[in-house]
C-alpha positions as a Markdown table, in Angstrom:
| # | Residue | x | y | z |
|---|---|---|---|---|
| 1 | Met | -52.8 | -2.1 | 32.1 |
| 2 | Lys | -50.3 | -2.3 | 34.9 |
| 3 | Cys | -49.8 | -5.9 | 34.3 |
| 4 | Val | -49.0 | -5.3 | 30.6 |
| 5 | Leu | -46.5 | -2.6 | 31.5 |
| 6 | Cys | -44.9 | -5.0 | 33.9 |
| 7 | Leu | -44.6 | -7.7 | 31.3 |
| 8 | Val | -43.1 | -5.2 | 28.7 |
| 9 | Ala | -40.6 | -4.0 | 31.4 |
| 10 | Leu | -39.6 | -7.6 | 32.2 |
| 11 | Phe | -39.3 | -8.5 | 28.5 |
| 12 | Ala | -37.1 | -5.5 | 27.9 |
| 13 | Phe | -35.0 | -6.3 | 30.9 |
| 14 | Phe | -34.4 | -9.9 | 29.9 |
| 15 | Ser | -33.8 | -9.1 | 26.2 |
| 16 | Asn | -31.1 | -6.6 | 27.3 |
| 17 | Ala | -29.6 | -9.2 | 29.6 |
| 18 | Val | -29.5 | -11.7 | 26.7 |
| 19 | Ile | -28.0 | -9.1 | 24.4 |
| 20 | Ala | -25.4 | -8.1 | 27.0 |
| 21 | Asp | -24.3 | -11.8 | 27.3 |
| 22 | Asp | -23.7 | -11.9 | 23.5 |
| 23 | Thr | -19.9 | -11.7 | 23.5 |
| 24 | Thr | -18.9 | -12.7 | 20.1 |
| 25 | Ala | -16.0 | -11.7 | 18.0 |
| 26 | Lys | -16.3 | -9.9 | 14.7 |
| 27 | Leu | -13.1 | -9.6 | 12.7 |
| 28 | Ile | -12.4 | -7.2 | 9.9 |
| 29 | Leu | -9.5 | -8.0 | 7.6 |
| 30 | Ile | -7.8 | -5.3 | 5.5 |
| 31 | Lys | -5.1 | -6.2 | 2.9 |
| 32 | Glu | -3.0 | -3.3 | 1.6 |
| 33 | Val | 0.1 | -2.9 | -0.6 |
| 34 | Leu | 2.6 | -0.6 | 1.1 |
| 35 | Asn | 4.6 | 0.2 | -2.1 |
| 36 | Asp | 3.7 | 3.1 | -4.4 |
| 37 | Ile | 5.5 | 1.5 | -7.4 |
| 38 | Ile | 5.7 | -2.3 | -7.8 |
| 39 | Thr | 8.8 | -3.3 | -9.8 |
| 40 | Glu | 10.3 | -6.6 | -10.9 |
| 41 | Gly | 13.2 | -7.6 | -8.7 |
| 42 | Asn | 12.4 | -5.1 | -5.9 |
| 43 | Asp | 10.6 | -5.9 | -2.6 |
| 44 | Leu | 6.8 | -5.7 | -2.5 |
| 45 | Ser | 5.3 | -5.3 | 1.0 |
| 46 | Val | 1.8 | -6.4 | 1.8 |
| 47 | Gln | 0.2 | -5.6 | 5.2 |
| 48 | Tyr | -2.7 | -7.5 | 6.7 |
| 49 | Ser | -4.5 | -5.8 | 9.5 |
| 50 | Leu | -7.1 | -7.7 | 11.6 |
| 51 | Phe | -9.5 | -5.7 | 13.7 |
| 52 | Asn | -11.8 | -7.3 | 16.3 |
| 53 | Ile | -14.8 | -5.0 | 16.6 |
| 54 | Gly | -16.8 | -7.5 | 18.6 |
| 55 | Asp | -17.4 | -7.7 | 22.4 |
| 56 | Gly | -15.6 | -11.1 | 22.8 |
| 57 | Pro | -12.2 | -12.5 | 21.9 |
| 58 | Ala | -11.6 | -14.3 | 18.6 |
| 59 | Thr | -9.8 | -17.6 | 19.1 |
| 60 | Asp | -8.0 | -20.0 | 16.7 |
| 61 | Val | -7.5 | -17.2 | 14.2 |
| 62 | Glu | -5.9 | -18.3 | 10.8 |
| 63 | Leu | -5.0 | -15.9 | 8.1 |
| 64 | Ala | -4.1 | -17.3 | 4.6 |
| 65 | Asp | -3.3 | -15.6 | 1.3 |
| 66 | Ser | -2.7 | -17.7 | -1.8 |
| 67 | Asp | -1.7 | -14.8 | -4.2 |
| 68 | Phe | 2.0 | -15.2 | -4.1 |
| 69 | His | 3.0 | -18.3 | -6.1 |
| 70 | Glu | 6.6 | -19.5 | -6.0 |
| 71 | Ser | 6.8 | -19.3 | -9.8 |
| 72 | Glu | 6.0 | -15.6 | -9.8 |
| 73 | Phe | 7.3 | -14.4 | -6.4 |
| 74 | Glu | 10.1 | -15.0 | -4.1 |
| 75 | Leu | 9.3 | -14.9 | -0.4 |
| 76 | Val | 11.7 | -12.5 | 1.4 |
| 77 | Ser | 10.1 | -12.3 | 4.9 |
| 78 | Gly | 6.9 | -13.1 | 6.7 |
| 79 | Met | 4.6 | -16.0 | 6.0 |
| 80 | Thr | 1.5 | -16.2 | 3.8 |
| 81 | Ser | -0.3 | -18.3 | 6.3 |
| 82 | Val | -0.3 | -17.1 | 9.9 |
| 83 | Lys | -2.1 | -18.3 | 13.1 |
| 84 | Trp | -2.9 | -16.5 | 16.3 |
| 85 | Glu | -4.4 | -18.2 | 19.4 |
| 86 | Arg | -6.4 | -15.2 | 20.5 |
| 87 | Ile | -7.3 | -11.7 | 19.5 |
| 88 | Gly | -8.9 | -9.8 | 22.2 |
| 89 | Ala | -12.1 | -7.7 | 22.0 |
| 90 | Asn | -11.6 | -4.2 | 20.6 |
| 91 | Ser | -8.0 | -4.9 | 19.6 |
| 92 | Asn | -6.1 | -5.5 | 16.5 |
| 93 | Val | -3.0 | -7.2 | 15.0 |
| 94 | Ser | -1.0 | -6.7 | 11.9 |
| 95 | His | 1.2 | -8.9 | 9.8 |
| 96 | Val | 3.5 | -7.9 | 6.9 |
| 97 | Val | 4.7 | -10.2 | 4.1 |
| 98 | Val | 7.6 | -9.1 | 1.9 |
| 99 | Val | 7.9 | -10.8 | -1.5 |
| 100 | Lys | 10.0 | -10.1 | -4.6 |
| 101 | Pro | 8.2 | -10.2 | -8.0 |
| 102 | Leu | 10.3 | -12.4 | -10.4 |
| 103 | Lys | 8.8 | -11.1 | -13.7 |
| 104 | Ala | 7.0 | -8.0 | -15.0 |
| 105 | Ser | 3.3 | -8.5 | -15.8 |
| 106 | Ala | -0.2 | -7.6 | -14.7 |
| 107 | Phe | -1.0 | -9.3 | -11.4 |
| 108 | Asn | -4.5 | -10.0 | -10.1 |
| 109 | Ser | -4.5 | -9.8 | -6.3 |
| 110 | Thr | -7.5 | -11.6 | -4.7 |
| 111 | Ser | -8.8 | -11.6 | -1.2 |
| 112 | Ala | -7.0 | -13.1 | 1.8 |
| 113 | Val | -9.1 | -15.4 | 4.0 |
| 114 | Val | -9.4 | -15.3 | 7.7 |
| 115 | Gln | -10.9 | -18.2 | 9.8 |
| 116 | Tyr | -11.7 | -17.8 | 13.5 |
| 117 | Val | -14.0 | -19.0 | 16.3 |
| 118 | Ala | -16.2 | -16.1 | 17.2 |
| 119 | Ser | -17.4 | -17.5 | 20.6 |
| 120 | Glu | -16.7 | -20.5 | 22.8 |
| 121 | Gly | -18.2 | -23.7 | 21.3 |
| 122 | Ala | -19.2 | -22.0 | 18.0 |
| 123 | Glu | -18.4 | -23.2 | 14.5 |
| 124 | Pro | -15.5 | -21.5 | 12.7 |
| 125 | Thr | -16.4 | -18.3 | 11.0 |
| 126 | Phe | -14.8 | -17.3 | 7.6 |
| 127 | Gly | -14.1 | -13.8 | 6.4 |
| 128 | Phe | -12.4 | -12.2 | 3.4 |
| 129 | Ser | -10.3 | -9.1 | 2.9 |
| 130 | Asp | -10.8 | -6.5 | 0.3 |
| 131 | Glu | -9.6 | -7.3 | -3.2 |
| 132 | Leu | -6.7 | -5.1 | -4.5 |
| 133 | Gly | -7.6 | -5.9 | -8.1 |
| 134 | Glu | -5.1 | -5.9 | -10.9 |
| 135 | Leu | -1.7 | -4.5 | -10.0 |
| 136 | Ser | 0.9 | -3.7 | -12.6 |
| 137 | Ile | 4.4 | -4.9 | -12.0 |
| 138 | Ile | 6.8 | -2.9 | -14.2 |
| 139 | Ser | 10.1 | -4.2 | -15.4 |
| 140 | Ala | 13.4 | -3.1 | -13.9 |
| 141 | Thr | 14.5 | -1.3 | -17.1 |
| 142 | Glu | 11.2 | 0.6 | -17.3 |
| 143 | Tyr | 11.6 | 1.6 | -13.7 |
| 144 | Lys | 15.2 | 2.9 | -14.3 |
| 145 | Arg | 14.0 | 4.7 | -17.4 |
| 146 | Leu | 11.3 | 6.5 | -15.6 |
| 147 | His | 13.1 | 7.2 | -12.3 |
| 148 | Ala | 16.8 | 7.6 | -13.2 |
| 149 | Ser | 18.6 | 10.9 | -12.8 |
| 150 | His | 19.2 | 11.1 | -16.6 |
| 151 | Val | 22.7 | 12.6 | -16.1 |
| 152 | Trp | 23.8 | 11.7 | -19.7 |
| 153 | Glu | 20.6 | 13.3 | -21.2 |
| 154 | Trp | 21.1 | 16.5 | -19.2 |
| 155 | Phe | 24.7 | 16.7 | -20.3 |
| 156 | Leu | 23.8 | 16.4 | -23.9 |
| 157 | Phe | 21.0 | 18.9 | -23.5 |
| 158 | Ser | 23.5 | 21.4 | -22.0 |
| 159 | Val | 26.0 | 20.8 | -24.8 |
| 160 | Phe | 23.3 | 21.4 | -27.4 |
| 161 | Cys | 22.1 | 24.6 | -25.6 |
| 162 | Ile | 25.5 | 26.2 | -25.4 |
| 163 | Pro | 25.7 | 27.3 | -29.1 |
| 164 | Ser | 22.3 | 29.0 | -28.9 |
| 165 | Leu | 23.4 | 30.9 | -25.8 |
| 166 | Leu | 27.0 | 31.5 | -26.8 |
| 167 | Leu | 26.5 | 32.8 | -30.4 |
| 168 | Pro | 24.3 | 35.8 | -29.3 |
| 169 | Tyr | 26.6 | 36.6 | -26.5 |
| 170 | Leu | 29.6 | 36.6 | -28.9 |
| 171 | Leu | 27.8 | 38.8 | -31.4 |
| 172 | His | 26.9 | 41.3 | -28.6 |
| 173 | Phe | 30.5 | 41.3 | -27.3 |
| 174 | Thr | 32.1 | 41.9 | -30.6 |
| 175 | Ser | 29.7 | 44.7 | -31.6 |
| 176 | Lys | 30.1 | 46.3 | -28.1 |
| 177 | Ser | 33.9 | 46.1 | -28.6 |
| 178 | Lys | 33.8 | 47.7 | -32.0 |
| 179 | Tyr | 31.5 | 50.5 | -30.7 |
| 180 | Asn | 33.7 | 51.1 | -27.7 |
| 181 | Ala | 36.8 | 51.2 | -30.0 |
| 182 | Leu | 35.0 | 53.7 | -32.4 |
| 183 | Ser | 33.8 | 55.9 | -29.5 |
| 184 | Ala | 37.3 | 55.9 | -28.0 |
| 185 | Lys | 38.9 | 57.1 | -31.3 |
| 186 | Lys | 36.3 | 59.9 | -31.7 |
| 187 | Lys | 37.0 | 61.3 | -28.2 |
| 188 | His | 40.8 | 61.6 | -29.0 |
């Protein structure tokens, strides 16, 4: 019995030692659009956040996103393909790409791809970000129509409201003037 307990204790000790030596990297990639409204001709900011939740560093990290074609988007700043030599354990990095949509349409945003080496001597590991799905890019004229101050419309509204406010006031003022004039004659 003592021998079996010793064997179990030795097995548990060595299995913990093997697990403790397992220092591999595990990357999580999050892709998010920073704009609330996506409009044609205005900047669109996309942020990529890489989190290493593993116990070891990730090396030869490559991030690539093939969503932004030159025919539909103009690259303003950042790069759609980025490389890092090393991302340490329990750390993170971020990268922002700013593009300008050239036309208004529905846009299907797919996953970004990350490739990295999880531990020394290992084969490259691939990971994918979340998919944003279909994003709607509205036209510049639609954006102005929805978000303009509408000064001209408010001016016309005011002009059309003046008669409905002024007419009752004038009727009240003339009747009050007549009543005051009649009451002044009766007192004399």
